[in-house]
N, C-alpha and C positions, 0 to 999 in steps of 0.2 A: 136788266128794266129798259123797258120799250121807250122809244121817242117819238112815236107815232103823235095822232090827232089829239088824245088824250094826255100827253106827257111831250109836248112841242119843244124843241131845243132852239133856242135863239142864237145868232151870232154877231158880233162887233168885230171890226178889222179896220187895220190900217190900208187902205187900199193905193197900190200905185206908189207906195213909199212916204204915203202922207200921214200925218200924225193921227193918232187913234183921237176918234171925235167922242170923247167923253161924255160932253153934255147930250148930243143926240142920243146915244147910247142908253145912258142912263134913264132919259124921259121915257123910251119906250118898254123899259125894263118892268116884268110884273113883279108883283108883290106876293106870288104864290111861292112854297117851299119849294127847293130844288137846289142842283150843285151846278157850281161855276168852275169854268177851267180857264185860266189865264197862260197866255202863250206869248214867246218874244218873236220878233221880226224873222227869225228864221223857222218858225212854225213849231218850235220846242216848247213843252208845256213846262211852265214855270211853278205853277201853284195850284191844287185843287181844292177847293172848299165846299161846305155845304150852308145851308140858310133856312131858315122858318121863313123867312121874308126876305126874297133875292135880292130886291130894289134896295131897301134899307141896307143890307149886309154889303153888298157892291159898292152903294153909295160912299159907305164908312171910308173906303180904300182913298177916295179922291178929295178928302178935306183938304181945305189949305193950310191946316196947324193941326198938332196934336199926335201927328204917327212918329213911330219909334224909327229911329234910323233905317233899321233892317227893313221895315214895311216900305219906307220911301224907296230904297234900293229896288224893292221888288216893283214897286209902282211905276219907275224910271225906266223897266225894260219891258213894259207891258206894250205888246203891238195888238192884239185882239183877246176876246174875252168871247167863251161859249158857254152857253146855261144849258140845263136839262129840268124842265120842270116834273115833280114828282107829285105823287097824290097825296103824301104824306110826310112828316118830318123822319121817319123811322125809314121810310124808303131811301130819303135823300141820304140820311145815315149810310145805309149799306150799299147804295152805289158809290158814294165818295169812297169808301174804303176800298171796293173793287176797282175803282179807277186809279186809286194811289199805288196798288199793289200792281197794275198793269202799267202803268205810266211812270211811276216812281219820280215824281217831280222833285226838283232839288231845293224847293223850297218848303216842302212839306215834311213834318218828321216820318223818317224812314226806319225799319227795322232791318236787320241784316241777316235774322236767324229764324229760319222758316221750317227746322227741323223738326220732326215729331218727337214727343217724349218718350220716355221708355216706360215700359209697363212689368209687373209681374203677373205671369200666366199661371194659372190653375188647370192641367190636363184634364181631359173628359176621361180618363183610365177609370174603369168602373172599380176596381179593388184598391190600385195602388198609384192614385195619380201624383203628378210631379209640379213643384214650384219652380218656375224658370223665367230668365231675363229673355223680354221681347222688346224690340222696337217699333213702335207703331200698331196701333190697336186694329185688327180685322176680324173678320166674321169667321174665317175658313176655320176649320177643325174643331168648332164649338168651344167648350170650357168656359172659364171666368177670368175675367180681367181685372187687375187691381191697380190703380194709380189714378192718374199719370205722376211719375216721379220728375222730379226737375233735372236729374242727371243721373249717367250709368252707376255713378259711386253710390248716389242714393239707394239703386237697386240693388247692389251688390252688398250694402251694409245691411237693409233687411234681410236679404236671403242668408247673409252669415249669422244674423240673429235668430233667424227661424231655425238654421240647421245646429247651432248651438243647443238652443232649446227644446226643439220638438223633434229635431233629427229627422226632417223630411227630406226626400230625395229630390235632387236637383238634375239628374242625368237624363239624356235625353231617351226617348221611346226606344230606338233600335240598339242604344247600350243596354239598356234595362231588360230588353229581351233576350241578350246573347249572354247574360252571365250565367257563369255556372258557380262560381264562388263569389264572397264578399269583396267591395273593393276598398280602397286604401279609407274612402270617407267612413266605413264601418270601423276600422281600425283605430281611426281617433275620435271614435264615438260622435258623429256628425249624422250617421244614417242608422236605421235600426235593419238595414238588409232587406227590403222587402223583395227584392230579385230573386234571392234564395229562400223565400218565405220564412225567414228567422222572425218575423212578426206577422199574427192573425190579421186578415184585412179587419177585422171589428177593430182592433185595437189600432192599428194605422189609422183608420176611419177617424178615430177618437181625437190622436193627435192631430189631423188633418183639420178636424174643427175647432182646435184650439189655436192651428195657426191661422186660420182663415179668420177668426174672433181677432188675433192678434193684428192683422191687416185692417180690419174693421175699426180698430181702436178701442176693443171690448177688456182691456187688459183686467181691470176689476173683478169681471164676471170669470174670467179666466184664474185668476187666482182662489177666489172661492170654489171652484170647479176642482182643480189642483189639490187645496188643501182637505177638501171633503173626500178625495179620492186617496190622498196619504194618511187620512185618519181610518179608512175602511181597509186599507192594507197593513196598517199598523195592527189593526183588531184581529185581522185575519192571520197574524203572524208572518205576513209576506213582506220581511223587513228590507230586501234588496230593493223590490218595487216601490216601498214608502221612500227610500233613499233617493229613489230615482224622482220621483214626484218632489221631494224636497229641495233637489239640486234645481229642478225646474222652476220651482217657487223662489229660489234665491236669485236665479238668473233674471225672471221676470222682473222681481223687484229692483234688480241693479239697471234693467232697461229703464224701469219707471223712472227712476231716480235722474238718469241720464237726459231723459227727455224733457225738453224746456217747456213742452206744452202737451197736457193730457190732463181734460178735465169735463168740459161740457160736452164735446162730440160735436159734430155735424161737418159739412164740407165748405172751405171758403178760400179763394184766392186773396192774399192780403199784397196790397201793392203799395210800395213807398216810393219818395221821390228825396233826392238832394241835388243840391246845384251849388257849383263853387268854381271860380276862375274859368267861367265859358265852357263848362263841361255839366251837363246832365247824366244822371245815374239812377236808372228806375229799377227796384229790386221787387220781385215776385216771390211771396213764400206760398207754397199749395200746402193746404190742409185739408186732409182726409181723415173723417171718422174721429175727429178731435185730436189727430197726432200730426204733426208738422214732417211732412215728407222731406223737405229740404228748400232750398232757393234756386233761384236763377236771375242773374243780373244783366241789364241791357244799356247801353250807351248809346242812344238814338241821337241822330245828328237833326239839328233845327237849325233854321236860318234867321226866323223871325221872333223878335222880342215876344216872349209868352209869359205868362205867370205860369205856376205850377199848376194849378187848375186847367188851365188852357192845354199845357202839356200832358196832363194825365187823360184828358180826354179824347187829345189826339191817339196815345199811345194805345188805351183801352180798345179803341176801335180798329186800329192795326192788328192787335195783339189775339183778339177773338174773331175778328173778321176778315185780316188781310193776308193769312199765313196760305201756305200751300195745303196745309190739311187743317181742318177746323178743329181747334181745341174743345176740350171739355170744357162747358160752362157750368160751375157750381152753383148753389143757391144764394150764395153772399160772394161778393166781392167787395172787401175792406178798402179804405182809400183815408189819407191823414187829412186831406184837405176837400173843399167844396169843388166838385168837378164841373167843368162847363158842360151844360146840356146833360146834367144828371140823368133828370127824368125821363127824357129822351132814350138815353143809352141804355137805361135799367128796362124799359120798354122793347127797345130793339134786341135785347140778351134773353128776353123773356120770349120773344118769338121765336128766337133762333135755337133756343135750349127747349120749348116746347113745355116749360113748368115757370113758375114764378122765380123772379132772379133781381136782386135788389144790389144797387151800389150804394155801400152806406158809409158814412165818415163818423158818427155818433154811436160807439160801442160801448160796452161795458166788460167787466169781468175777464173772462178768457180772451175774447175777441179783442179787448183792448190790448192784452199783453201780447197778442199775434203782432196787433199794428205797432206795437212799440218794439217788437223784435226787428221788424221789419224796417222800420226807421233808424234802427241801430246799424242794421247790417247795409242799407243805402250810403249812411254815412261814411262808415268804414270802408266799403267797397270803393267809394268815390276817392278817398284818400289813398287808398291802394294803388288806384289809377293813374291820380296824378302823380304819384312818387315812381312810377314805372320809368327804368330806363329809356324805353321807345319813344314814351311822351315827353320825356324832358328833351332828350335830344333832338326831336323833331322840333321843339318849342325854340330851342337854342340857336337851332339853323335860322329858324325865323327872327329872332332877337338880333341875331348879327345883321341880318339883311335890312332890318328895320332901322337899327342905328348907323348903317353903313360901317361896322366896324371892321380891322384889318383881318381880324381871327376871330375865331368862335370863343366866348368868354368861358374859361375853366373854373372861375371863383367868383361869386356875386355876392356881395354882402347888402344888408338892407337894415335902417335904423329906425325906431320908433320910440315915443315917450309915452308913459302911462303914469297916471296919480288919481287920487280922489281928492278933488277940490284942492290941489296944490299940495296934499301930504302923500309921503312915502313914494315920492317919484323915484321912477325907475325906468331906465332905457335899455332898449335891447338892440342886439347885434345878431342876425341870422345869417347863416351862409348856406349858398347853393352851390354846387358844384355839377358836372356832367352827370353825376347820379341822382340829382335832386336834391334834399334836404341833408345838409353836412351836420348834426345836431351835435357831434361832438367839439363842433368848431364855435356854438353858439354861445353868445356871452350876454351876462345881464350886469348893468352897471347902476349901482345906487348914488344918485344925485344927491350932494350936498353944498350946501353955501349958496343955493339958487333961489331966488324969491319965490315964494309958493304960486306955482300957477305959469311962471315964466317959461314957456316951452322953448322959447328962443335960447335961452341961458342953459336949459338942459340938454339941448341939441348941440350946443358949443360945447360945453362940458365933455359929452361922451365922446365927441368925433375927435376933439383934440388928446384927450387919452389914449383913446384906439390907435389914430395916426401919429402920434409924437412917438410911441414905442415902435412903430413899423419904419419909421425915418430913422431911429437909433439901430435898426436892424435888427428887432427883437419880435416881429411879428410878420405873418404872412402877409404877401402883396395881394390885393385884389386886382380883378381885371375890371370890374365894372361895379360902381357904388350906388345905391338906391336910397333915396330921401324920402319916407313915408309924409308928405306934405307938401303945400304949394310953393309959391315963390319965397313967401318970407323965410321958411326954413331951410329952402336951396340956398337963398344968398347968405345965410350964416354958414353952410358948409363950404360955400365957394371960397369964403373968407377965410377959415380954417385952414383948405387946402393952400391958399396964397400964402398963409402966415408960416405955413409948415413947409411950403416950397414943393407941393406935390403937384405937379401940371400934366403928368401923362395918364393918369386915372379917369375915364369917363365919369361925370358925376349928372345923375338922372333924377329930377324930382317926379313924385307921382302924386298928382292931385285929382281929388275926386270929381272934378268938374262943376258946373253950377247947379246940376240936377242931384249931384251926391248918389247917383245910382250907379250898381256894377254894369260896367261895360261901356260908361260915359268918361272913363278916367282921360285926364291929358297927361302927358310926357313933357316935361321941361328940360332941355338941355342946359345946365349951369354955364357952359363953355360958349355957347355961340347964342343962347336965348331961344332957340328955335322951339316951337311949339307943336307936338305932335296929336294928332286926335285920332287914333288907330280904330280900325272897324272894331266892333265887339265879339266877332269870330276870329279874330287874329289869334293863332297860337302864340305869339310874341306876347299878345297884352294877357293871353292865359297865364304863360309863366310868370309876367310880372304880377297879376293878381295873386297868383300863388304865393310868391316870395314877400308882395307886401301884406295879405291876409296871415301868413305864417309870423310875421316880424310883429303884428299887433296881437296875434294870440300868445306870443313868448312873453311880451312886454306885460300882458293883462295877467297872464299866468304870475310873472315874476313881482310885480305890485301886491298881489294877493298874498304871495309867500311872505312878502317883507311887512306888509299890515298885520296878516294872522301871528306873526312872530313875538310881535309886540304883547300879544294878548297873553299873560301869564297863566291864566286858569285853564282847564282842561277844556278841549274843543266841545266836549259833550255837556260842560256846564252851561246852564242858563236854557235849555231845552226843556220847554216844559213836558212833564211827564218823565222825567228821567232824572229819578234821583240817585244816590250812592248805589244802593243794591244793584239797580238796573246797568249803570255804569260799569261795576266791578264785573257783572254777568256778560256785558258785551265785550269786555277789555279779553276776559277770560276766554270766552268763546272762540274770538276770531286771535288772539293772539298780540294785540296790540292795535293803536289806532290807525296805522298805514294799511293793515289788511281790511280793517273796519271800512276804512274809505274803498277799497276796491270792492266790498263786497255789495250784492243787489240788494232791493228792497225783500225779494223772497229770501234770500239766506238772512237777512237780518230778522224778520219775522219768524225763523226757526229757533230764537233765542227764547228761553222760557220768560213770558212777562212781557214781550214785546209783540204788541199786535199789529197787525198789517198797516193801521193808520200811523201807529207810532213809527213803525220804519219808515214808512213814507217821510214823514218829519225829521226825522233822524236823516235821511238820505238827502234831502232838500238842502239841509243847513251844511252837512260835510261837503256840499257839490256847490255851494253858494247858488242856489237855484232860487 
């Protein structure tokens, strides 16, 4: 991207150590589109951004109020700003991603994985081509490429299926040319031994045609071909050949049953995002020919408070334009929320791909299922990441330093209260150790004899019951106790500890703060009354958020279970459209209400008489949605 007369660059800086003259710089700033780069006093780049209107965008950083804490931290370090004017917004987007890739600013979202995706390669052999694993797509040697796949495991799984069903060779050309007898793959019925011409080029070509149709997602057409071939072989009394076709059909049907998505066809990248405890997980599901090839997850680093739409916008720009190798851009990129600059991003992707590409949120049918699958994967992957030993250990060390503890805590407990308008009150106690959540030690307490809605009374009861047993030597002793609540709940906890003579266990209140937003929590030390305002990107705060959120989730789950237990009628009763016969069919099909709760909407709709709309209603009722 040039910065000459048609695309001039402007610079403002603090000369000779003087403070950055914001007013003068903003006054002369252009309103044209472009890219801005923010630097600190040492000349290190802090942040790179793009703008439709440079003057408006850069001015927004220097408002007197309304900035997020992390944005304030960025602005406080700015010593100079450089801008590059571009001819269009699309050009600004592409330049921004190139600069982020080369400069790697600390306040931008950064991706760590620039490796190219693996592919399945169909060789250019005239009579007996092979299907093999290749990483990175090249033009050398001709042939056909299928993919990309998200991981080498996905490629191996697909090749394994192809060998089982179509018995296509996967050996190298030199190995193939030098064989004088069949190899082990032939012995285990995974190859037809074309190396010694046990199969004719015509028959092998037919198997290869079906294999490529499989890679293109044309499974129904393959089944029709195989069934027709089986019938022809039977009529011609070629029973062994007919049996081989039958086995192929059975294998292919089994594969179709295992596919989570297979129907509409088409190519798409499906992108979902999940946020919790200061961590962002983005999952990309790659769909080619209507088949889900697999998933890839990312944990990008970010430092400025951003919405999910802003995070996805930054991620997609890096994902498609910022890597060392340009990724394949499909016609559709599906996202769960509105992406900032969505039209601009679609335009840039279209120009890069050389054909129409859309970033879409509102989708139906199979594409909606792909998006739901991606969102489920993102949430699950994030939970797994938060529970990893490495993550927990790093956060424990940060927590020890934050609270100035003598030792790293090895057992932490957190309490929360849940009820419905004061009824069916339940208190939760969740436990974390050096490995993360210790679910075997989680406890639920049914609160009795307390005025409806009296959270203070409920907190006093649960803490007294828990630590009275500990003082008597019947329970494990924690190193640190958290109370989900403000000073009121914390004062109750302090009173209970004083009454029981517990003086050596740190007691910390977790209050949501004035804005009640994640990352703005306040920590209160019950012993000293000290108030901690922890940076939103602190690993210690992320651990506390994880513990607090887990106690909240466990309390709500326990409350719902207690509420539902009081309902003497069947869980399925009262659902419109589900009468005695359908209830009986559902229970018979799944073997019980517990297995029915685990079932997906698709599985429920397989029961005779249960439409997809009714299955969605049943699923929502069973999961309190």
